[in-house]
C-alpha positions as CSV (number, residue, x, y, z in Angstrom):
1,X,-3.0,-19.5,-8.5
2,X,-2.9,-22.4,-6.7
3,X,-3.0,-26.4,-7.8
4,X,-0.6,-28.3,-4.9
5,X,0.2,-27.4,-1.5
6,X,3.3,-28.6,0.3
7,X,3.4,-27.2,3.8
8,X,6.7,-27.2,5.9
9,X,6.8,-25.5,9.2
10,X,9.5,-23.3,10.3
11,X,10.5,-25.6,13.4
12,X,11.0,-28.7,11.6
13,X,13.3,-27.6,8.9
14,X,16.9,-27.3,9.6
15,X,17.7,-25.1,6.3
16,X,16.2,-21.9,5.6
17,X,12.9,-22.4,3.9
18,X,14.0,-19.9,1.1
19,X,16.9,-22.1,0.0
20,X,14.3,-25.2,-0.2
21,X,12.3,-23.0,-1.9
22,X,15.0,-22.2,-4.7
23,X,15.9,-26.0,-5.0
24,X,12.3,-26.9,-5.7
25,X,12.0,-24.4,-8.4
26,X,15.6,-25.8,-10.0
27,X,14.2,-29.2,-9.6
28,X,11.0,-28.3,-11.4
29,X,11.0,-25.7,-13.8
30,X,7.8,-23.6,-13.9
31,X,6.6,-24.7,-10.4
32,X,5.7,-21.6,-8.6
33,X,6.9,-21.9,-4.7
34,X,5.9,-19.0,-2.2
35,X,6.2,-18.9,1.5
36,X,3.2,-17.9,3.5
37,X,3.0,-18.1,7.3
38,X,6.0,-19.9,7.5
39,X,4.6,-22.9,5.1
40,X,5.5,-23.9,1.5
41,X,3.0,-23.4,-1.2
42,X,4.0,-25.3,-4.3
43,X,1.9,-24.9,-7.4
44,X,2.7,-26.8,-10.9
45,X,2.7,-24.7,-14.2
46,X,-0.7,-23.2,-14.7
47,X,-2.8,-24.4,-17.7
48,X,-3.8,-22.6,-20.8
49,X,-7.2,-21.5,-19.7
50,X,-5.5,-20.0,-16.5
51,X,-3.0,-17.9,-18.7
52,X,-5.9,-17.2,-21.2
53,X,-7.8,-15.8,-18.1
54,X,-4.8,-13.5,-17.1
55,X,-4.3,-12.3,-21.0
56,X,-8.2,-11.3,-20.6
57,X,-8.0,-9.7,-17.4
58,X,-4.8,-7.5,-18.4
59,X,-6.6,-5.7,-21.2
60,X,-9.2,-3.6,-19.2
61,X,-6.5,-2.7,-16.6
62,X,-4.3,-1.4,-19.3
63,X,-7.0,-0.2,-21.5
64,X,-7.9,2.0,-18.2
65,X,-4.6,3.6,-18.5
66,X,-3.0,1.4,-15.5
67,X,0.2,1.2,-17.6
68,X,1.0,4.6,-17.9
69,X,4.3,5.5,-16.8
70,X,2.9,6.1,-13.2
71,X,1.7,2.5,-12.8
72,X,2.5,-1.0,-14.1
73,X,0.3,-4.1,-15.0
74,X,2.8,-6.9,-14.2
75,X,2.3,-10.7,-13.8
76,X,4.1,-13.1,-11.5
77,X,5.9,-10.2,-9.2
78,X,7.1,-11.5,-5.9
79,X,5.6,-9.4,-2.8
80,X,7.5,-9.4,0.3
81,X,4.9,-10.4,3.1
82,X,5.2,-9.2,7.0
83,X,3.6,-12.5,8.0
84,X,6.7,-14.5,8.7
85,X,10.6,-14.0,8.6
86,X,11.0,-15.6,4.7
87,X,7.3,-15.1,3.7
88,X,6.5,-14.0,0.2
89,X,4.0,-14.6,-2.5
90,X,4.0,-14.3,-6.2
91,X,0.5,-13.2,-7.4
92,X,-0.8,-13.9,-10.8
93,X,-1.2,-10.1,-11.9
94,X,-0.4,-7.0,-10.2
95,X,-0.9,-3.1,-10.7
96,X,2.0,-1.5,-8.9
97,X,3.6,1.8,-8.8
98,X,5.9,2.4,-11.5
99,X,8.8,3.0,-9.3
100,X,8.8,-0.7,-7.9
101,X,12.4,-1.3,-8.7
102,X,13.3,1.2,-6.2
103,X,11.4,-1.1,-3.4
104,X,13.2,-4.4,-3.8
105,X,13.7,-6.4,-0.7
106,X,15.4,-9.7,-1.5
107,X,14.5,-13.2,-3.3
108,X,12.8,-11.4,-6.1
109,X,10.1,-9.9,-3.9
110,X,9.2,-6.4,-3.4
111,X,7.8,-3.9,-0.4
112,X,4.2,-4.2,-0.3
113,X,4.1,-0.5,-0.3
114,X,4.2,-0.1,-4.0
115,X,1.5,-2.5,-4.8
116,X,-2.1,-0.9,-5.3
117,X,-3.6,-4.5,-6.2
118,X,-3.1,-8.1,-6.5
119,X,-5.1,-10.9,-8.4
120,X,-5.1,-14.5,-8.4
121,X,-6.9,-16.9,-10.6
122,X,-7.8,-20.3,-8.7
123,X,-6.6,-23.5,-10.1
124,X,-6.9,-27.1,-8.1
125,X,-6.1,-25.8,-4.4
126,X,-8.5,-22.8,-4.4
127,X,-8.5,-22.7,-0.8
128,X,-5.2,-21.0,-0.8
129,X,-6.5,-18.2,-3.0
130,X,-9.8,-17.7,-1.1
131,X,-8.4,-18.3,2.5
132,X,-4.7,-18.1,3.4
133,X,-3.8,-15.4,0.9
134,X,-6.7,-13.0,2.1
135,X,-5.0,-13.1,5.4
136,X,-1.5,-12.6,3.9
137,X,-2.7,-9.7,1.5
138,X,-4.9,-8.1,4.1
139,X,-1.4,-8.1,6.6
140,X,0.6,-6.5,3.6
141,X,-2.2,-4.0,3.5
142,X,-2.6,-4.5,-0.2
143,X,-5.7,-2.1,-0.9
144,X,-7.1,-4.3,-3.5
145,X,-7.5,-8.1,-3.8
146,X,-9.2,-9.7,-6.9
147,X,-9.8,-13.2,-6.9
148,X,-11.0,-15.1,-10.1
149,X,-12.6,-18.4,-8.5
150,X,-12.8,-20.7,-11.7
151,X,-14.0,-23.8,-9.2
152,X,-17.3,-21.6,-8.2
153,X,-17.6,-19.3,-11.0
154,X,-17.4,-16.3,-9.2
155,X,-15.4,-13.3,-9.0
156,X,-14.3,-11.8,-5.7
157,X,-13.3,-7.9,-5.2
158,X,-11.7,-7.6,-1.6
159,X,-11.0,-4.2,-0.4
160,X,-10.3,-2.2,2.9
161,X,-7.6,-4.5,4.5
162,X,-7.6,-4.9,8.3
163,X,-5.8,-7.0,10.7
164,X,-7.7,-10.3,9.8
165,X,-8.6,-9.9,6.5
166,X,-10.8,-7.2,4.3
167,X,-13.7,-5.3,5.6
168,X,-15.4,-5.1,2.2
169,X,-16.1,-8.1,0.2
170,X,-18.0,-8.2,-2.9
171,X,-18.7,-11.4,-4.8
172,X,-19.7,-11.3,-8.5
173,X,-21.6,-13.9,-10.5
174,X,-21.7,-14.5,-14.5
175,X,-23.6,-11.7,-16.2
176,X,-22.5,-9.2,-13.9
177,X,-20.1,-6.5,-14.0
178,X,-17.5,-6.0,-11.2
179,X,-16.2,-2.6,-10.5
180,X,-12.5,-2.1,-9.3
181,X,-12.2,1.0,-7.3
182,X,-10.3,4.0,-8.7
183,X,-8.2,4.0,-5.7
184,X,-5.6,1.9,-7.9
185,X,-5.6,4.8,-10.2
186,X,-8.2,4.3,-12.6
187,X,-11.8,2.6,-12.4
188,X,-11.6,-0.7,-14.0
189,X,-14.8,-2.5,-15.0
190,X,-14.7,-6.4,-15.4
191,X,-17.0,-8.3,-17.3
192,X,-17.5,-11.4,-15.0
193,X,-18.9,-13.6,-17.7
194,X,-16.1,-13.0,-20.1
195,X,-13.2,-13.7,-17.8
196,X,-14.8,-16.7,-16.4
197,X,-15.4,-18.0,-19.8
198,X,-11.6,-17.4,-20.8
199,X,-10.6,-19.7,-17.6
200,X,-12.4,-22.6,-18.9
201,X,-11.1,-25.3,-21.3
202,X,-12.2,-24.8,-24.7
203,X,-14.9,-27.4,-25.9
204,X,-14.2,-28.8,-29.3
């Protein structure tokens, strides 16, 4: 999820980025603040279609058995990143090992070793999800990254993380079914039309 971006390099900031992130969230309840490659990314609260898309997405993951005691399907869980001293992201949706609590790092973020999949639903600043976070999640060795691109009406499934991205990148259009690899613990089929429609404002 991304709607607005505020970037601040390490060198120009006398205080820690983490403390600035905490202050922003305190002053703007509901905003999401992430630190990626030493930059603050600030995102206003998501709209209703964004939340609706996430609800639609959770169902096939749970139906496939990925909330069974060995894995969990969760929203808005902090992911500690290896790309900077204070870096972390907050994916919209994740599939994680059930022992995630044992992998707590700090600042409400967890070690990437327990993440099997991360998923983002784009908002206004979609470039963050399609570009910035691709490199960050690959660097964290997240096996699968799914992007629901509401702007371009596409669903992306990225697999096989490398040093600079993902070796496998499949793009799905409306009318197609996207398959998430069973390496996450179960094979999940995503109805691209249903998900993209859920992410659009309802017409009266």
